[in-house]
N, CA, C and O atoms as CSV, one atom per row, in Angstrom:
chain,resi,resn,atom,element,x,y,z
A,1,MET,N,N,-46.459,-71.639,67.152
A,1,MET,CA,C,-47.251,-70.441,67.131
A,1,MET,C,C,-48.696,-70.873,66.928
A,1,MET,O,O,-48.986,-71.758,66.123
A,2,SER,N,N,-49.589,-70.244,67.660
A,2,SER,CA,C,-51.000,-70.563,67.472
A,2,SER,C,C,-51.855,-69.326,67.714
A,2,SER,O,O,-51.458,-68.392,68.412
A,3,SER,N,N,-53.042,-69.351,67.114
A,3,SER,CA,C,-53.995,-68.270,67.325
A,3,SER,C,C,-55.405,-68.841,67.297
A,3,SER,O,O,-55.673,-69.859,66.659
A,4,GLN,N,N,-56.278,-68.174,67.989
A,4,GLN,CA,C,-57.682,-68.544,67.958
A,4,GLN,C,C,-58.491,-67.281,67.726
A,4,GLN,O,O,-58.386,-66.308,68.473
A,5,ASP,N,N,-59.300,-67.316,66.674
A,5,ASP,CA,C,-60.151,-66.176,66.336
A,5,ASP,C,C,-59.330,-64.893,66.150
A,5,ASP,O,O,-59.656,-63.845,66.707
A,6,TYR,N,N,-58.283,-64.998,65.372
A,6,TYR,CA,C,-57.409,-63.849,65.088
A,6,TYR,C,C,-57.407,-63.515,63.590
A,6,TYR,O,O,-57.595,-62.362,63.204
A,7,MET,N,N,-57.195,-64.523,62.766
A,7,MET,CA,C,-56.983,-64.288,61.337
A,7,MET,C,C,-58.177,-63.621,60.662
A,7,MET,O,O,-57.996,-62.869,59.704
A,8,GLU,N,N,-59.387,-63.878,61.139
A,8,GLU,CA,C,-60.558,-63.263,60.516
A,8,GLU,C,C,-60.673,-61.768,60.841
A,8,GLU,O,O,-61.537,-61.077,60.303
A,9,HIS,N,N,-59.802,-61.280,61.718
A,9,HIS,CA,C,-59.785,-59.854,62.055
A,9,HIS,C,C,-58.784,-59.073,61.205
A,9,HIS,O,O,-58.610,-57.868,61.389
A,10,ILE,N,N,-58.135,-59.758,60.284
A,10,ILE,CA,C,-57.151,-59.133,59.400
A,10,ILE,C,C,-57.819,-58.858,58.056
A,10,ILE,O,O,-58.520,-59.715,57.520
A,11,HIS,N,N,-57.603,-57.677,57.522
A,11,HIS,CA,C,-58.169,-57.347,56.214
A,11,HIS,C,C,-57.548,-58.265,55.160
A,11,HIS,O,O,-56.352,-58.545,55.226
A,12,PRO,N,N,-58.331,-58.736,54.193
A,12,PRO,CA,C,-57.798,-59.632,53.160
A,12,PRO,C,C,-56.557,-59.091,52.457
A,12,PRO,O,O,-55.672,-59.861,52.082
A,13,ASP,N,N,-56.484,-57.766,52.274
A,13,ASP,CA,C,-55.316,-57.172,51.617
A,13,ASP,C,C,-54.049,-57.305,52.454
A,13,ASP,O,O,-52.943,-57.204,51.922
A,14,ASP,N,N,-54.197,-57.529,53.752
A,14,ASP,CA,C,-53.045,-57.616,54.646
A,14,ASP,C,C,-52.651,-59.053,55.003
A,14,ASP,O,O,-51.645,-59.263,55.681
A,15,LEU,N,N,-53.425,-60.034,54.561
A,15,LEU,CA,C,-53.142,-61.427,54.931
A,15,LEU,C,C,-51.770,-61.898,54.470
A,15,LEU,O,O,-51.073,-62.600,55.203
A,16,SER,N,N,-51.385,-61.518,53.275
A,16,SER,CA,C,-50.083,-61.932,52.750
A,16,SER,C,C,-48.949,-61.438,53.642
A,16,SER,O,O,-48.025,-62.193,53.945
A,17,ALA,N,N,-49.011,-60.184,54.059
A,17,ALA,CA,C,-47.969,-59.625,54.929
A,17,ALA,C,C,-47.946,-60.326,56.288
A,17,ALA,O,O,-46.876,-60.567,56.847
A,18,VAL,N,N,-49.111,-60.648,56.810
A,18,VAL,CA,C,-49.193,-61.345,58.095
A,18,VAL,C,C,-48.600,-62.748,57.971
A,18,VAL,O,O,-47.865,-63.190,58.854
A,19,LEU,N,N,-48.911,-63.444,56.891
A,19,LEU,CA,C,-48.346,-64.786,56.680
A,19,LEU,C,C,-46.826,-64.730,56.483
A,19,LEU,O,O,-46.106,-65.612,56.952
A,20,LYS,N,N,-46.342,-63.704,55.796
A,20,LYS,CA,C,-44.888,-63.542,55.621
A,20,LYS,C,C,-44.194,-63.323,56.962
A,20,LYS,O,O,-43.108,-63.851,57.199
A,21,GLU,N,N,-44.821,-62.548,57.828
A,21,GLU,CA,C,-44.239,-62.322,59.154
A,21,GLU,C,C,-44.257,-63.612,59.978
A,21,GLU,O,O,-43.311,-63.895,60.714
A,22,GLN,N,N,-45.312,-64.375,59.856
A,22,GLN,CA,C,-45.358,-65.656,60.563
A,22,GLN,C,C,-44.246,-66.573,60.070
A,22,GLN,O,O,-43.592,-67.246,60.866
A,23,LYS,N,N,-44.036,-66.597,58.768
A,23,LYS,CA,C,-42.960,-67.418,58.206
A,23,LYS,C,C,-41.599,-66.943,58.712
A,23,LYS,O,O,-40.724,-67.752,59.021
A,24,ARG,N,N,-41.433,-65.639,58.792
A,24,ARG,CA,C,-40.153,-65.085,59.233
A,24,ARG,C,C,-39.797,-65.538,60.647
A,24,ARG,O,O,-38.636,-65.834,60.927
A,25,VAL,N,N,-40.782,-65.593,61.537
A,25,VAL,CA,C,-40.489,-65.929,62.925
A,25,VAL,C,C,-40.513,-67.438,63.205
A,25,VAL,O,O,-40.058,-67.882,64.259
A,26,LEU,N,N,-41.043,-68.221,62.264
A,26,LEU,CA,C,-41.048,-69.676,62.453
A,26,LEU,C,C,-39.714,-70.279,62.038
A,26,LEU,O,O,-39.124,-69.866,61.040
A,27,LYS,N,N,-39.250,-71.237,62.789
A,27,LYS,CA,C,-38.060,-71.983,62.393
A,27,LYS,C,C,-38.404,-72.864,61.200
A,27,LYS,O,O,-39.576,-73.045,60.869
A,28,LYS,N,N,-37.376,-73.413,60.556
A,28,LYS,CA,C,-37.595,-74.360,59.468
A,28,LYS,C,C,-38.446,-75.505,59.998
A,28,LYS,O,O,-38.169,-76.047,61.068
A,29,ASN,N,N,-39.469,-75.868,59.256
A,29,ASN,CA,C,-40.453,-76.891,59.621
A,29,ASN,C,C,-41.297,-76.500,60.824
A,29,ASN,O,O,-42.017,-77.335,61.371
A,30,GLY,N,N,-41.220,-75.230,61.246
A,30,GLY,CA,C,-42.065,-74.757,62.330
A,30,GLY,C,C,-43.524,-74.745,61.902
A,30,GLY,O,O,-43.834,-74.630,60.716
A,31,ILE,N,N,-44.406,-74.863,62.867
A,31,ILE,CA,C,-45.830,-74.974,62.590
A,31,ILE,C,C,-46.587,-73.789,63.180
A,31,ILE,O,O,-46.319,-73.348,64.298
A,32,ALA,N,N,-47.534,-73.291,62.402
A,32,ALA,CA,C,-48.481,-72.274,62.869
A,32,ALA,C,C,-49.860,-72.922,62.893
A,32,ALA,O,O,-50.302,-73.491,61.895
A,33,LEU,N,N,-50.529,-72.835,64.021
A,33,LEU,CA,C,-51.877,-73.372,64.178
A,33,LEU,C,C,-52.845,-72.196,64.290
A,33,LEU,O,O,-52.629,-71.279,65.082
A,34,HIS,N,N,-53.896,-72.228,63.505
A,34,HIS,CA,C,-54.880,-71.141,63.540
A,34,HIS,C,C,-56.285,-71.706,63.576
A,34,HIS,O,O,-56.648,-72.544,62.750
A,35,PHE,N,N,-57.076,-71.245,64.537
A,35,PHE,CA,C,-58.506,-71.528,64.501
A,35,PHE,C,C,-59.165,-70.357,63.809
A,35,PHE,O,O,-59.172,-69.240,64.326
A,36,ILE,N,N,-59.717,-70.616,62.638
A,36,ILE,CA,C,-60.383,-69.581,61.847
A,36,ILE,C,C,-61.824,-70.039,61.631
A,36,ILE,O,O,-62.048,-71.061,60.983
A,37,PRO,N,N,-62.791,-69.317,62.153
A,37,PRO,CA,C,-64.176,-69.737,61.937
A,37,PRO,C,C,-64.584,-69.574,60.476
A,37,PRO,O,O,-64.274,-68.567,59.840
A,38,PHE,N,N,-65.281,-70.578,59.960
A,38,PHE,CA,C,-65.797,-70.533,58.594
A,38,PHE,C,C,-67.252,-70.078,58.616
A,38,PHE,O,O,-67.996,-70.381,59.549
A,39,TYR,N,N,-67.639,-69.359,57.592
A,39,TYR,CA,C,-69.010,-68.886,57.448
A,39,TYR,C,C,-69.505,-69.296,56.062
A,39,TYR,O,O,-69.137,-68.682,55.060
A,40,LYS,N,N,-70.333,-70.324,56.008
A,40,LYS,CA,C,-70.777,-70.922,54.743
A,40,LYS,C,C,-71.367,-69.930,53.757
A,40,LYS,O,O,-71.218,-70.101,52.547
A,41,ASP,N,N,-72.026,-68.908,54.245
A,41,ASP,CA,C,-72.755,-67.990,53.366
A,41,ASP,C,C,-71.862,-67.018,52.596
A,41,ASP,O,O,-72.350,-66.302,51.722
A,42,PHE,N,N,-70.571,-66.980,52.901
A,42,PHE,CA,C,-69.702,-65.966,52.300
A,42,PHE,C,C,-68.604,-66.611,51.459
A,42,PHE,O,O,-67.613,-67.116,51.986
A,43,LYS,N,N,-68.802,-66.582,50.126
A,43,LYS,CA,C,-67.827,-67.168,49.197
A,43,LYS,C,C,-66.607,-66.275,49.000
A,43,LYS,O,O,-65.553,-66.732,48.559
A,44,SER,N,N,-66.765,-65.007,49.330
A,44,SER,CA,C,-65.640,-64.076,49.338
A,44,SER,C,C,-65.741,-63.292,50.640
A,44,SER,O,O,-66.828,-63.172,51.205
A,45,PRO,N,N,-64.628,-62.758,51.121
A,45,PRO,CA,C,-64.636,-62.134,52.447
A,45,PRO,C,C,-65.496,-60.879,52.520
A,45,PRO,O,O,-65.522,-60.057,51.604
A,46,VAL,N,N,-66.186,-60.765,53.623
A,46,VAL,CA,C,-66.977,-59.570,53.919
A,46,VAL,C,C,-66.624,-59.115,55.327
A,46,VAL,O,O,-66.122,-59.893,56.138
A,47,GLN,N,N,-66.890,-57.859,55.602
A,47,GLN,CA,C,-66.647,-57.329,56.945
A,47,GLN,C,C,-67.949,-57.361,57.730
A,47,GLN,O,O,-68.971,-56.839,57.284
A,48,ILE,N,N,-67.897,-57.975,58.896
A,48,ILE,CA,C,-69.016,-57.970,59.829
A,48,ILE,C,C,-68.438,-57.548,61.176
A,48,ILE,O,O,-67.708,-58.304,61.817
A,49,ASP,N,N,-68.773,-56.342,61.588
A,49,ASP,CA,C,-68.239,-55.765,62.817
A,49,ASP,C,C,-66.714,-55.786,62.762
A,49,ASP,O,O,-66.128,-55.267,61.812
A,50,ALA,N,N,-66.063,-56.374,63.761
A,50,ALA,CA,C,-64.602,-56.395,63.815
A,50,ALA,C,C,-63.996,-57.503,62.945
A,50,ALA,O,O,-62.780,-57.551,62.760
A,51,HIS,N,N,-64.836,-58.386,62.416
A,51,HIS,CA,C,-64.333,-59.439,61.522
A,51,HIS,C,C,-64.175,-58.840,60.126
A,51,HIS,O,O,-65.162,-58.612,59.427
A,52,LEU,N,N,-62.950,-58.590,59.734
A,52,LEU,CA,C,-62.682,-57.973,58.437
A,52,LEU,C,C,-62.624,-58.995,57.318
A,52,LEU,O,O,-62.639,-58.643,56.138
A,53,CYS,N,N,-62.558,-60.272,57.698
A,53,CYS,CA,C,-62.357,-61.323,56.710
A,53,CYS,C,C,-63.271,-62.520,57.023
A,53,CYS,O,O,-62.796,-63.619,57.308
A,54,THR,N,N,-64.564,-62.286,56.965
A,54,THR,CA,C,-65.551,-63.330,57.199
A,54,THR,C,C,-65.777,-64.064,55.883
A,54,THR,O,O,-66.279,-63.481,54.923
A,55,ALA,N,N,-65.404,-65.351,55.837
A,55,ALA,CA,C,-65.500,-66.099,54.579
A,55,ALA,C,C,-65.680,-67.594,54.867
A,55,ALA,O,O,-65.537,-68.054,56.000
A,56,ASN,N,N,-65.997,-68.329,53.801
A,56,ASN,CA,C,-66.186,-69.773,53.970
A,56,ASN,C,C,-64.853,-70.532,53.871
A,56,ASN,O,O,-63.804,-69.946,53.602
A,57,ARG,N,N,-64.926,-71.826,54.091
A,57,ARG,CA,C,-63.739,-72.676,54.085
A,57,ARG,C,C,-63.014,-72.635,52.734
A,57,ARG,O,O,-61.786,-72.553,52.690
A,58,SER,N,N,-63.764,-72.691,51.650
A,58,SER,CA,C,-63.144,-72.697,50.318
A,58,SER,C,C,-62.311,-71.444,50.075
A,58,SER,O,O,-61.212,-71.516,49.526
A,59,TRP,N,N,-62.842,-70.298,50.488
A,59,TRP,CA,C,-62.077,-69.069,50.292
A,59,TRP,C,C,-60.777,-69.111,51.084
A,59,TRP,O,O,-59.715,-68.786,50.554
A,60,TRP,N,N,-60.858,-69.513,52.360
A,60,TRP,CA,C,-59.656,-69.590,53.186
A,60,TRP,C,C,-58.654,-70.583,52.609
A,60,TRP,O,O,-57.457,-70.300,52.565
A,61,LYS,N,N,-59.131,-71.736,52.169
A,61,LYS,CA,C,-58.233,-72.746,51.591
A,61,LYS,C,C,-57.524,-72.177,50.370
A,61,LYS,O,O,-56.309,-72.317,50.230
A,62,ASN,N,N,-58.284,-71.534,49.487
A,62,ASN,CA,C,-57.688,-70.954,48.279
A,62,ASN,C,C,-56.665,-69.881,48.607
A,62,ASN,O,O,-55.577,-69.877,48.031
A,63,ILE,N,N,-56.985,-68.978,49.514
A,63,ILE,CA,C,-56.056,-67.881,49.809
A,63,ILE,C,C,-54.779,-68.405,50.469
A,63,ILE,O,O,-53.686,-67.916,50.181
A,64,LEU,N,N,-54.913,-69.392,51.345
A,64,LEU,CA,C,-53.726,-69.937,52.005
A,64,LEU,C,C,-52.850,-70.711,51.021
A,64,LEU,O,O,-51.624,-70.671,51.126
A,65,GLU,N,N,-53.456,-71.407,50.075
A,65,GLU,CA,C,-52.671,-72.140,49.072
A,65,GLU,C,C,-52.090,-71.208,48.017
A,65,GLU,O,O,-50.963,-71.413,47.568
A,66,GLN,N,N,-52.837,-70.198,47.620
A,66,GLN,CA,C,-52.369,-69.292,46.563
A,66,GLN,C,C,-51.209,-68.409,47.010
A,66,GLN,O,O,-50.327,-68.092,46.211
A,67,THR,N,N,-51.204,-68.009,48.281
A,67,THR,CA,C,-50.101,-67.162,48.723
A,67,THR,C,C,-48.793,-67.934,48.706
A,67,THR,O,O,-47.727,-67.348,48.517
A,68,ASN,N,N,-48.868,-69.253,48.904
A,68,ASN,CA,C,-47.687,-70.127,48.852
A,68,ASN,C,C,-46.579,-69.643,49.784
A,68,ASN,O,O,-45.395,-69.803,49.488
A,69,ILE,N,N,-46.969,-69.054,50.909
A,69,ILE,CA,C,-45.999,-68.552,51.884
A,69,ILE,C,C,-45.699,-69.620,52.920
A,69,ILE,O,O,-44.540,-69.924,53.200
A,70,LEU,N,N,-46.757,-70.184,53.484
A,70,LEU,CA,C,-46.646,-71.317,54.394
A,70,LEU,C,C,-47.410,-72.474,53.771
A,70,LEU,O,O,-48.420,-72.252,53.104
A,71,THR,N,N,-46.956,-73.686,53.969
A,71,THR,CA,C,-47.595,-74.849,53.374
A,71,THR,C,C,-48.813,-75.267,54.200
A,71,THR,O,O,-48.709,-75.506,55.403
A,72,LEU,N,N,-49.959,-75.351,53.540
A,72,LEU,CA,C,-51.181,-75.800,54.208
A,72,LEU,C,C,-51.131,-77.312,54.360
A,72,LEU,O,O,-51.075,-78.040,53.369
A,73,GLU,N,N,-51.151,-77.786,55.608
A,73,GLU,CA,C,-51.075,-79.220,55.856
A,73,GLU,C,C,-52.383,-79.820,56.328
A,73,GLU,O,O,-52.624,-81.009,56.118
A,74,PHE,N,N,-53.233,-79.029,56.959
A,74,PHE,CA,C,-54.511,-79.550,57.427
A,74,PHE,C,C,-55.502,-78.415,57.569
A,74,PHE,O,O,-55.164,-77.321,58.021
A,75,MET,N,N,-56.739,-78.699,57.173
A,75,MET,CA,C,-57.833,-77.748,57.360
A,75,MET,C,C,-59.067,-78.554,57.718
A,75,MET,O,O,-59.418,-79.491,57.002
A,76,PRO,N,N,-59.736,-78.206,58.817
A,76,PRO,CA,C,-60.910,-78.982,59.231
A,76,PRO,C,C,-62.060,-78.845,58.239
A,76,PRO,O,O,-62.104,-77.909,57.441
A,77,ASP,N,N,-62.977,-79.787,58.304
A,77,ASP,CA,C,-64.180,-79.715,57.478
A,77,ASP,C,C,-65.087,-78.607,57.983
A,77,ASP,O,O,-65.160,-78.341,59.183
A,78,GLU,N,N,-65.761,-77.979,57.070
A,78,GLU,CA,C,-66.670,-76.899,57.444
A,78,GLU,C,C,-67.868,-77.430,58.227
A,78,GLU,O,O,-68.348,-76.772,59.150
A,79,GLU,N,N,-68.347,-78.606,57.865
A,79,GLU,CA,C,-69.551,-79.158,58.489
A,79,GLU,C,C,-69.384,-79.413,59.981
A,79,GLU,O,O,-70.311,-79.186,60.758
A,80,ASP,N,N,-68.214,-79.880,60.384
A,80,ASP,CA,C,-68.033,-80.225,61.805
A,80,ASP,C,C,-67.015,-79.339,62.511
A,80,ASP,O,O,-66.404,-79.752,63.497
A,81,GLN,N,N,-66.835,-78.130,62.011
A,81,GLN,CA,C,-65.830,-77.244,62.591
A,81,GLN,C,C,-66.097,-76.957,64.068
A,81,GLN,O,O,-65.154,-76.748,64.831
A,82,TRP,N,N,-67.335,-76.943,64.475
A,82,TRP,CA,C,-67.676,-76.603,65.851
A,82,TRP,C,C,-67.881,-77.840,66.721
A,82,TRP,O,O,-68.336,-77.721,67.858
A,83,ASP,N,N,-67.554,-79.021,66.206
A,83,ASP,CA,C,-67.668,-80.262,66.972
A,83,ASP,C,C,-66.342,-80.512,67.683
A,83,ASP,O,O,-65.345,-80.860,67.050
A,84,TYR,N,N,-66.337,-80.332,68.991
A,84,TYR,CA,C,-65.098,-80.462,69.761
A,84,TYR,C,C,-64.962,-81.835,70.412
A,84,TYR,O,O,-64.232,-81.979,71.392
A,85,THR,N,N,-65.650,-82.843,69.884
A,85,THR,CA,C,-65.586,-84.199,70.423
A,85,THR,C,C,-64.142,-84.673,70.557
A,85,THR,O,O,-63.785,-85.336,71.531
A,86,HIS,N,N,-63.328,-84.331,69.584
A,86,HIS,CA,C,-61.920,-84.751,69.590
A,86,HIS,C,C,-61.002,-83.619,70.060
A,86,HIS,O,O,-59.794,-83.656,69.825
A,87,GLY,N,N,-61.570,-82.629,70.716
A,87,GLY,CA,C,-60.789,-81.512,71.239
A,87,GLY,C,C,-60.752,-80.351,70.270
A,87,GLY,O,O,-60.972,-80.511,69.069
A,88,LEU,N,N,-60.474,-79.192,70.806
A,88,LEU,CA,C,-60.433,-77.974,69.996
A,88,LEU,C,C,-59.274,-77.984,69.007
A,88,LEU,O,O,-59.418,-77.498,67.885
A,89,LEU,N,N,-58.123,-78.532,69.406
A,89,LEU,CA,C,-56.959,-78.496,68.509
A,89,LEU,C,C,-57.196,-79.246,67.212
A,89,LEU,O,O,-56.557,-78.941,66.205
A,90,SER,N,N,-58.096,-80.219,67.209
A,90,SER,CA,C,-58.372,-80.947,65.971
A,90,SER,C,C,-59.097,-80.066,64.957
A,90,SER,O,O,-59.257,-80.464,63.803
A,91,GLN,N,N,-59.535,-78.886,65.362
A,91,GLN,CA,C,-60.236,-77.982,64.462
A,91,GLN,C,C,-59.335,-76.840,63.974
A,91,GLN,O,O,-59.802,-75.929,63.291
A,92,TYR,N,N,-58.070,-76.890,64.318
A,92,TYR,CA,C,-57.130,-75.845,63.906
A,92,TYR,C,C,-56.580,-76.111,62.512
A,92,TYR,O,O,-56.394,-77.260,62.112
A,93,ILE,N,N,-56.326,-75.040,61.783
A,93,ILE,CA,C,-55.630,-75.116,60.496
A,93,ILE,C,C,-54.145,-75.226,60.799
A,93,ILE,O,O,-53.628,-74.502,61.650
A,94,VAL,N,N,-53.458,-76.125,60.109
A,94,VAL,CA,C,-52.025,-76.342,60.328
A,94,VAL,C,C,-51.266,-75.825,59.106
A,94,VAL,O,O,-51.482,-76.279,57.982
A,95,LEU,N,N,-50.374,-74.867,59.354
A,95,LEU,CA,C,-49.499,-74.323,58.333
A,95,LEU,C,C,-48.054,-74.606,58.736
A,95,LEU,O,O,-47.715,-74.518,59.916
A,96,ARG,N,N,-47.200,-74.945,57.770
A,96,ARG,CA,C,-45.804,-75.257,58.075
A,96,ARG,C,C,-44.874,-74.377,57.258
A,96,ARG,O,O,-45.144,-74.057,56.100
A,97,ASN,N,N,-43.771,-73.995,57.893
A,97,ASN,CA,C,-42.709,-73.264,57.193
A,97,ASN,C,C,-41.756,-74.300,56.615
A,97,ASN,O,O,-40.988,-74.905,57.362
A,98,PRO,N,N,-41.785,-74.523,55.294
A,98,PRO,CA,C,-40.947,-75.576,54.707
A,98,PRO,C,C,-39.474,-75.194,54.587
A,98,PRO,O,O,-38.628,-76.041,54.302
A,99,GLU,N,N,-39.176,-73.919,54.804
A,99,GLU,CA,C,-37.778,-73.476,54.585
A,99,GLU,C,C,-37.020,-73.365,55.887
A,99,GLU,O,O,-35.842,-73.008,55.887
């Protein structure tokens, strides 16, 4: 399963339910790949137009680890998130269903 520029359109209050649904449809050890743009200026999520969850890397890392629904295996650096030298997939967040 993969998405690009999707997760930031989900309200923060609904992220847990979305992650639970992703876990439900993933097989054991299945992987979800998400490209989520980081915004350095926002330590907590803000709404900007259709982006309901505009936030920095630290906020996303914390929310993905705290929900403990899918295991966070990789998250790109904020500084080079837009550097596609090694391809776009190297900038995706990798989540795994451990169950």
